C-alpha positions, 0 to 999 in steps of 0.5 A, a space after each residue: 451673346 453677340 458682341 455688342 460693343 461699338 468699338 470693336 466695329 469697323 467704320 460706318 457704311 456712312 462714316 467719312 473715313 469709309 470712303 477713303 480709298 487709300 485706307 484698305 489694305 494693299 490698295 496699291 498692289 494688284 497681286 497680277 504675276 503676269 507668267 501666271 495669267 499667260 499661262 491661264 490665256 494658253 490653257 483657255 486657247 488650247 483644245 479641250 481635253 488635248 494638253 492635260 499636265 504631266 502630273 495628272 497623267 502620271 508621267 514625270 515632268 519634262 518627259 515627252 509623251 508618247 503620240 499614237 498615229 493612225 490612219 482611218 483605213 487602209 486606203 486613206 492617208 493619215 494627214 487630211 485636209 482640214 478645212 479651217 473655220 473662220 475666226 470668231 464663228 460661233 460653234 452651233 451647240 450639239 442637240 440632244 441625241 436619241 439616246 438622251 430623249 428616247 425620241 418616238 413618235 408621240 413624244 415629237 408629237 406632244 412635246 411642243 403643245 405640252 411645253 407651250 400649254 405649261 409655260 402658258 399656266 406658268 405665266 398664269 400662276 406667276 401673275 396670280 402670285 405676284 398680285 397675292 404678294 402684292 395684297 399682303 404687302 398693302 395689307 401689312 403696310 397700310 393696315 399694321 404699320 401705323 402710329 408708334 409702332 411705324 416710328 419703331 420700326 423706322 428707327 429699328 431700320 436706321 441703326 448701323 451699329 449692333 449695339 444700337 440696333 439691340 436697344 431699338 429692337 427691345 423697345 419695339 419688344 416691350 412695346 409689342 408685349 413680346 416680353 411675356 412671351 419670352 417668360 413664358 416657357 411652354 411653347 409647341 416647337 421645343 420639348 420645354 419640360 426636357 429642357 428645364 430639368 437638363 438645365 437645372 440639373 447642370 446647374 445642381 452639378 456645377 455647384 456640386 463640381 465646385 463651381 464658384 459661380 454655381 455653389 452657395 458654400 464657395 471654398 468650403 464645399 471644394 474642401 470637404 466633398 472631394 469625392 463628391 466633386 469628382 463623382 459630380 463632375 463625372 455626372 456632368 460629363 455624362 449629360 452633357 455627351 447626351 444633350 449637346 447635339 444639334 437641335 436636341 430637344 428642338 432647342 435650335 428650332 428657328 420658331 423660337 426666334 421668330 416671335 420676337 425682334 430680339 432674343 427667345 424665351 428665357 429658359 432657353 437662353 438660360 439652357 445655352 448659358 449653362 451648357 456654356 458654364 458646364 463645358 468650361 468648368 469640364 474643361 479646367 477641372 482637375 477631376 477628370 483625366 486628359 485623355 477622358 477630357 479629350 474625348 469628350 470633347 471630341 465626341 461632342 464635336 462630332 454629334 454637334 457639327 459645325 456652322 458654315 457661312 453659304 453666299 449665293 450667287 446673284 450678279 451684283 446683287 452678291 454685293 449685298 453679301 459684304 454687309 452680311 458679312 460685316 455684321 458677323 465680323 463686327 459681332 465676332 460670329 463669322 464661322 470658320 467654314 466659309 462657301 461662295 458661288 458665283 458672285 457670292 465666291 468672290 466675296 467668300 475669297 475676300 473673307 478666306 484670304 484675309 485676317 480679321 483685322 484686314 476685313 474690318 478695314 476692307 468691308 467699307 464702301 471703298 471697296 467699290 473702287 476695286 471693283 471694276 470688272 464691267 469697265 468696258 464701254 457698250 461697243 467693246 461688249 458688243 463686239 466681244 459678244 459677237 466674237 466669243 458669244 460671251 460679255 466679258 474676256 476671261 484673262 481681264 477678269 482673272 487679273 481683277 479678281 486677284 485682288 479679291 484673292 490676295 493673288 494665286 493663292 491656292 486653297 490650301 494656302 488660304 487655309 494656312 494663312 487664315 485658318 478659314 476653309 474656302 469652298 467654292 462651287 464649280 459645275 462642268 461644262 458638260 452637262 452629265 459630269 458631277 459638280 465639284 466642291 473646290 476646298 482645301 481637301 478636295 482641291 488643295 492646289 487649286 488657285 483660287 482665282 481660277 476656281 471664283 472665275 469659273 463658279 461666275 462663268 454664266 453662259 452668255 456672260 462669261 464662257 466656260 474656263 479652265 482651272 488652274 493649279 500651282 505647281 512646286 516651283 510656283 508655276 501654274 498649269 491646268 487642273 483636272 485635264 484642262 477641263 472646262 467649268 462654269 457657273 455653280 448657280 445652274 446646279 449647286 447654289 448652297 452645297 450643304 450635302 458636300 458641306 456635311 460630308 468634308 466638315 460635318 457642317 449641320 448649321 448653315 447661314 445662308 445669305 441669298 440674294 439671287 434675283 429670280 428666287 428672292 421674290 419667291 422667299 416668303 415666311 408666312 409665320 415669321 422668320 427669325 428676329 422678324 415676327 408676323 406684324 399683326 396680332 402681336 406676332 401670332 397669327 398668319 402674314 396677310 390673314 390664313 387666306 393670304 397666306 394659304 394662297 401664296 403656299 398653293 401658287 408657289 408649290 403648284 409652280 414648283 410642280 409644273 417646273 418639275 413636270 417640264 424637267 422630268 419629261 424633258 420638254 424644255 430646250 437647252 438654250 447655250 446648251 445648258 439646262 435651266 430647269 435646276 436654276 429654280 428647282 435646287 435648294 435655296 435656304 439654309 438653318 438660317 436664311 438671310 434675305 437683304 432687301 433689294 430694290 428695283 435699280 438693283 435690276 437695272 444695275 445687275 451687270 454694272 459696278 456699283 459706286 461708293 454710294 450705292 455699295 455704301 447703302 448695299 453694305 448697310 441693307 445687309 447689316 440690317 438683315 443679319 442683325 435679327 439673326 445674330 443672337 440665334 447665330 451667337 448661341 449656337 456659336 459659343 457652344 461650338 467655339 467652346 467644343 472646339 477650344 476644349 479640342 485644342 487644349 486636351 490634344 497633343 501638340 502638333 508640329 506644323 505640316 511645313 516644317 522638316 520636323 513634321 515630315 519626319 514625324 509623319 515617318 515616326 512611329 509615335 503616330 500609333 499613339 493616335 491609333 490605339 485608344 488609352 483602354 487598348 494602351 492599358 490592356 496591353 501594359 496589364 499584358 505585359 505585367 502578365 507575361 514579364 514575371 514568372 509565377 515566383 514573381 522574378 523577371 524571365 531570363 532574357 527579357 529585353 526590357 529590365 524594369 526598375 519599379 519593382 520588376 513591372 516594365 510599363 509599356 513605352 506608351 502608356 499613359 502618364 502618371 499625370 493624366 491617368 493612373 495605370 490599370 494594374 495599380 500605381 506604385 506606392 511610395 514604399 515601392 518607388 525606385 532608389 535613386 540612381 549612382 547617377 543623378 547627383 543624389 536626387 531622389 526624384 526620378 528622372 521625367 518620363 518621356 512622351 508617348 511618341 518617344 516611348 512608342 517610337 522606342 518600342 517599335 524600334 526595338 529599344 528598351 524602355 525610357 522610363 527607368 532611371 536604371 535603363 541605359 539610355 538614363 546612364 548615358 550608355 549605348 544600347 545593343 540592339 538584339 540580334 537573331 543570334 542572342 541566345 534565348 532560354 529554354 524557358 524563354 522560348 516555351 513562353 509565347 512571344 507577343 509583337 506587343 511585348 517585345 515590339 515588332 522588329 525583335 518579334 520579326 528577328 526572332 521568328 525568322 531565327 529558325 530560318 539559319 543554322 546556328 553553326 553559321 552564326 559567329 561570335 559577333 551575333 550571326 553572319 553578315 548575310 543573315 543580319 542584312 536579310 533581317 534587316 531588310 526585313 525589318 525595313 519592309 516592316 518599318 515602311 509597311 507600318 509607316 505607310 499605314 501610319 501616314 494614310 491614317 494620319 491624313 485621314 484623321 487630320 482632314 480637319 484639324 486647324 493649322 498649327 503655328 
């Protein structure tokens, strides 16, 4: 359930403390590094594609690049006179060529008549659509919202704390009779019978597994049915693997939350409660090995996916996002993955570069004192637009944006600071290159404020800008060969496909405030937390005829816009194809539409006052409150799965420390590559090959076991987590205490998997026995190519996994050397050096493979502090 405790909320938008500018974190720090912005200004003024960074070209820093000079032909000079262009003169955008439009006689003849005909029809459809929406509005507000129902609705809209809003929503649901709908299990939009059977089965298995909250006999059942508990845990694990999936049986269908103002059917809510309790039980139960727990939660994470918050563009309409973010933050439901476009990128940058405590103090009306992008007067704007073709200056905007991005943080640095994954959509200035979704994976060293600026570069408002990246020495240089980028809303306002590709996002929360799209959002059967206003929420908005007319007109508008795009009839003002502004996807699993007012269009390019920002924050909260219960059910399961993954996987060293760098080169990473079944199979093979038919060990065997002749594989599973596939040794077979352990009968602790695997990789004896040289504190002697090998040992086929790759390499290369050249010390220096070099090559290849695997496997790991 969402956090409904008022004590966790930040200041109310209308509280007196929310207007105190000095209470903002870092209110007196502009985070402006003049050297960084000077580099940005130089990159903007440089000709495009003429000064790429040294790192992009793969040349060492400081080495001059060669310049190829040639004449146009034999009789024309190399250096020609170039006519200077007047500064500030606007360059005409290039026209589309013949290859692009395939222009012919018929196309030239019919292009403009078709264009004007389609535009005229679109205008007629647009007017008809607006009239239909006006009719539906009047129908709802003058026929439905009357009397006590209207009073309860106004009380609901006036609440600024979620706890108060929940009480008002429950009162309105009770008055409208929605409680009866919640109690009834059957519904057309999900499989109620399957959900009920699975929920009841989970409750029975939890009781059989010994869960104190689910069983009736308490501790007695736990003591008398140990084997039954173990079987119940295994059955519960299999059941969760089958049903914990994204939208399983329609359990995440938005219709389940669209017929009440708060909550959903009791069956659905109890199902999520059982899933959450079952996940907690499996994470804590002693009847499931640690490796099995980790595999379970990893599998569930893959099937269930992650949740992302997507903030759309919309100029100053984007300030409604502050209210949406505040509602999620106060309810402890802010997702880890956050993406923003254009104006939404500025809000997303603030959310991803600040901690939770900082955000609770930042999302207040006093934040308006930091929003000063439109500080210039009208005369300055006109002069700049006449000289550059843009209304705003990129360098000035970059300096004012730096405060929201906490200085010149990169995407990787922001991820390490807060653990949140920031994504910003940028579109290249040329119309044919693909868009990018900048984040800590695709562009880790890219500076956030440059990506935010590029995502907000609407043609005519702000010229395309250069992305900047931070070098290891802290200086900035152009990113991606100095290419120019512009507003992401022009093509990909909500990048759901890219989010699913990079972060397995299956559930999206979209805050949509684009003014040209907000007018066309209409849910004929109600939306999450906003049921249909008449017929107890069971009908159609405006009646069936009103909803049918709205759907037809909207689909017809979309059809004719697609005709214009595919026939290439639209011109390209400002060098931009504007068709995608209307035809891309703008919604998600949950779409939040803050209600705008006419004055928002007047102030679409103006800085908000604290009072205006307070209203926008309040409206943003109000639009998010009805969705929080739906989000809470989803996020609760998702966070339990992630918590289970963290608690069951091996602790990693922070990547920023020297120990982590050395760890990437450690052979212990192979423990992550091989599964537990592979490790057990290798252990069985080693036991089988390490014994003769009479039970004695083979001569010259590398590992000398002390536990009854069985030498465990260096990375075998520890007894605490899982038993060996060959069976664990009994108490009578346990090794005798070593003379050096001071009479202690307990064997020394088993080394870690990484340590044992490292010893195996390097060819060292196992450290799991108390009688090994390492346990006695004696130095180990490495096998060389001159080590005598008995006839029986030579006939037996050796395995690389048995002796270790280095020993196997030495054994196989020994045939290339003459035995007469081997001295008493174990071989000549030349031979030993050659084998050592071959071993180094083998180690380097293995290390490189492990580093590649670690990078691919750890792309989505959280920061380990």
